[in-house]
N, C-alpha and C positions, 0 to 999 in steps of 0.2 A: 613781323608778327607771324606766329605759326598759323598756318591754315588748317582749319578743322575739316577733316574729310567727312562727307556725308555718307549715309548708308549705301547709297547707290554707287558712289565712287569706291567704297571699300569692296563692294561686290565686284565692281568692274576691274579693280587692280588685284583681286584675289586676297585681300586682307581679311582674316577671320578673327573675330573678337570672341574669346572664350570666357564664359562666366565660371562660377564655382563648379558647376556640373556640366560644363559645355563640352568637355572632351569625352566622347563616347567610349573610347578605348580605355582611358583611365578609370572611368566609372565601371565598366565591365570588369576590369582587372581588380578593382577594389572589391566588387561583389564576389568575384571568383575566390579571392583569398579569404574573405569572410566566411564563405561556405565550405572552404577546403577542409578545415579542421573538423567540423561536425560530420561532414560527409565521410572523411577518412575514418573517424571514430565509428560511424554506422557501418561502413563496409567491413572494417576489420573485426570489431567486437560484436557485431550483430549478424551480418550476412555470412562472413567467413566462419565464425565460430559455430553458427547454427547449421551451416552446410556440413561441417565436420560431424556434428551431432546426428544429423539426418542420415548421413552415410553410415555411421557406426550402428544405427538402429537396424540396418539391413544386413549386418554382418555378425559373425561369431568367430571366436578364436578356435582354430583347429588344434586339438590336443596333440596330434602327431607331428605337425610342422611348426606350431607356435605362431602361425601367421593368421591374418584375418581372412575369413572365407565368407563369401556372399551366401546368405541363407534366405533372402527374400523377406517375407512377412512372418517368419517364424517367431521372432520376439514379440510381435504384436499379437499373434495367435496365442502365445503363452499368457499374455496379460488377460485377454478376454476369456480364455479357458479358466484361469484362476478366478476371474471376476464372476463367471457363471457358477463356480463352485462356492461362491460367497467368501472367498479368501480375503477380498478387499472391501467387503461391505462395511465392516466395522471401521476401517480406516477412513473411508469416505464419509461415514456418518460422523466420526470424530472431527474430520476436517470442516464439515458444514456446521457443526456445533459452534465453531469459532465464528462463523458468519452470523449465526443467530445472536451470539453473545455481543458481537461488536455492533451489528446493524440495529438491534432492538434494545440494547442496554447502553453500550458505550457511546454511540453516536447521539442518541437523545440527551444523555448526560452532558456531552460536549456542547451541544447546541444550547441547552439551558444555561450552563455555566458561562459560555461566551456571551449570551445575551445579558446576563446580570453584570458581567464585567463591562460590557458596552454601556450599560446604564450607570456606570461609575459607582459601584458599591464601595463602601469603605475598605481600605487596605487592598484595593484592586491590583496595584502593581506588585505587592508581595504575593498575592494569589497567583498572578501570572508566572512569577518565578517558581513558585511551588509546583504549579501544573506542568511547567516545561522541564523541571529538573530531572525527572526520570528519563527524558529523551536526551539529556546531556551525558548522563552516566553510562558507562559501558554496560552492555547487556549481561555480561558475566557477573558484574557486581550486583545488578538488580536480581539476577537469579539466585545468587548466594544469599542476598539479603532476604528474599522471599522464603528460601528454605529455612533460614534461621528463625524467621517469624513463626514457622510451624514446626520448630524443633520439638520432639515429643516431651522433653524435660523442661527446657528453658524458654521455649517459644511463647511470646506474649499472646499472639493471636491464637495459637494452639490452645492455650489455657482458656481463652475466651470462648472458643468453639466448644471445648469440653464442658465448660460451665453452662452454656446455652443448651447443650445436648444432654446434660445430666450425666456425663461420663466421669469416671475416676481415671487415675493413671493406669490402672490395670485393665479397665474395660474400654478405654478410649481408642478409637481406630487411628491408624497412621494416615492422616488426611492426604498426604502427597503420594504415598506409595500403595494405598489400598485401591484396587481397580474400581471399587464402587464409588469412590470420591475423587480419584486422581484427575480425571478430565474436567470435572467441575472446578477443581482448584486451579487448573490451568486457565480455564475460562475467566475465573475471578482475577487471576494475575493479568490476563490480557486487558480486561476492563479497567482494573485498578491503575495500572501503570501506562495504559495506552490512550485513555480519553483526553489527556492533557494536550497532546500534539494537535488533535483535531480541534480542540477548544481554542487553541491559539490561532490556528488558521481561520476559523470562523470569526473569532473576535477581530482579527485584522481586517477581514472583509467588512464587518459591521462598522468599524471606525471610519470607513470611507463613504458611509451613507450621508448624503447632504442633510444637514440639520434643518434646512428650510423645508424639506419634505416632511420631516418628523413634526416640526412645529406647526405646519399647516394642517396635518392630520389631527394633532392635539386640539387645535382651535376648532376643528369640525366635530370635536367630541370623541375622538378615537381614544380608547383606553389602552393599557399596556398589552392586553391580549390581542386586540385588533391590530395594534401596531406591529406586534410580533408576526402575525400570520399574513397581514395584508401589505406590509411595507418591508419589514426586515427580511423575511424568507424570500420574497420575489427578487429583491435587489441583490442579495448574496447568493442567489441560486447557482450561478456558475461555480462558485467555490464550494457550495454545499453539494452540488451534483458531482463534483470531483471527489469529494470525501466519500460519497456513496459508491462511486465507481471503484475507488481504492479499497473500500470495504468489501465489495464483491470479489475482488482478487484475493482476499485473505485465505479462503479455503484451498486455493490452488498453489499458494506460495509459502504458507506458514510451516515452519519446521523448528524454529529456534526454541520456543517454549518447551516442547516435549524433549528436545535434544539436551537442553541444559538443565532443566528442573527435574525432569523424570529420567535423566541419565539414558539418553538415546532411545526414548520411546518405550520405556518399561511401563508395566502396569496398564497395558492396553491403551497407551496414549499416542501411538504412532499415527501420523497424518500421511496423506498420500504424497505430499512433497518430501516428507522425511523418508518415506519408503524409497523414493528414487535416490536420495542421498545415501541411505543405508546400502542399497544395491551397488552403488558405485564405490563406497568407501569400505564397507565391511565384507561384501561378497566379491569385490574386485571384478565386477561385471559391468563395464561401461556400456556394453551393447544393449543389454536389457534396460539399464538405467536411462539410456538415450530414448529407447522406445516409450518408456513410461513418461518421460518428460515431454515428448512430442504429443502423446495422447492428451496429457494435461493441457498443453498449448492449444491443441485442436478443439478442446472444449472451452477453455477460458477466453481465448481471443475473440471468437465469434460472439459469444454471449456478452462479453464486455462491450463490444461494438454495438450490439443490439440494445443493451441497457443504456449506453450513451445516447443512441438515437431516440429512445423512448423518453429519457430525461430531458432532452432538448425540447420536447413538445409540451412539457408541463408548464413552463413559464417562458415568456419572451425575454430574451436577454436585453437588459437595459444598460446604457452607458451612464455612469455617474462620475 
C-alpha cells in the first residue's frame, strides 16, 4: 500500500504541492503578457505620438534651411493673439453649439426612447434596429443622404421646410449653405442621426435592472414617472454619466459634420477641432496644428476629469 505523506512530512522533505494558482512565477508571467499588449499600445500610440506632437508645437520650419527650428511658445502666442482679436470666437461658439444640441436635445431623446424600449413597446426590436442603423452606415453615406434630403430641387425635407416657412423655389434659402441656417442644419443632423447610439447604450443598461426591484416599487404604488426617476436613473447612472462625459467631449473633438456636409467648414461652420485639421492639411503647418491640439487637450482633459468627479457624487454606484 502507498503511504500518504502528511503535510508535515511534505514540508520536511521539501515536497511542494501546487494548486491552479500556486506557482507565483507563472501567475506573474501570465499577468505580464496580459498587460503587455495594452501597455505597448498605450506607449506607442499615446505617449510616443503625443510626445512628437508636443515637440512639434515648440518648433517651426526654417525657410532658409528647410529644417525644424525651436521657437519656444511662438505658436501658442499666435493662438492667443488671434483669440484676443476674436478670430476664433465664432469657431468656439459653433463648437459649443454642438454641446448644447447633444446635451439638451439628443441625450434627453435618447433617454426617453431607451426607457420606452425597456418597457417593451410594440415593435421594440425593429425600433432598436432603426435607431442603430445610422451608426452602422459609413459617415460619408449619411452625409450624402442628408445633403440629398435638402437638395434645393428634389429634396423631400427641403420642400417640407419651404412649405412650413412659406417659401417658393425662388425665395427659399439654401438651408445647408446659407450661413444663417447652416450651423443649425448641422446641429439637426447631429441630433437626428446621433441619438440612436446613446439610446441603445442606455437601453442595454436598463435591461440589466432586476425586475424584483421594479415589481417591489410597483407594489408600493410607484408609477412610471417615479420608477423612471427613483429607480431607473440611479441604477443606470454609471452608463448615463458616461454618456454625459462623452457628450462634454463633443465640442473639443467634432469635425466630421462640417467637413463632409459643409465641404470643409464653409458657410461659417468650422469648429475648433476642424481648425486644427485644416491647419495641418490645408496650410501644411503641423507645428501650429500641434499647438492648437495641445491647447484643446489642456482645456478638455481637466474639465472632463472634474465633470467625472462631480457626476460620481450625484448617485451612489449600485451593483445589480
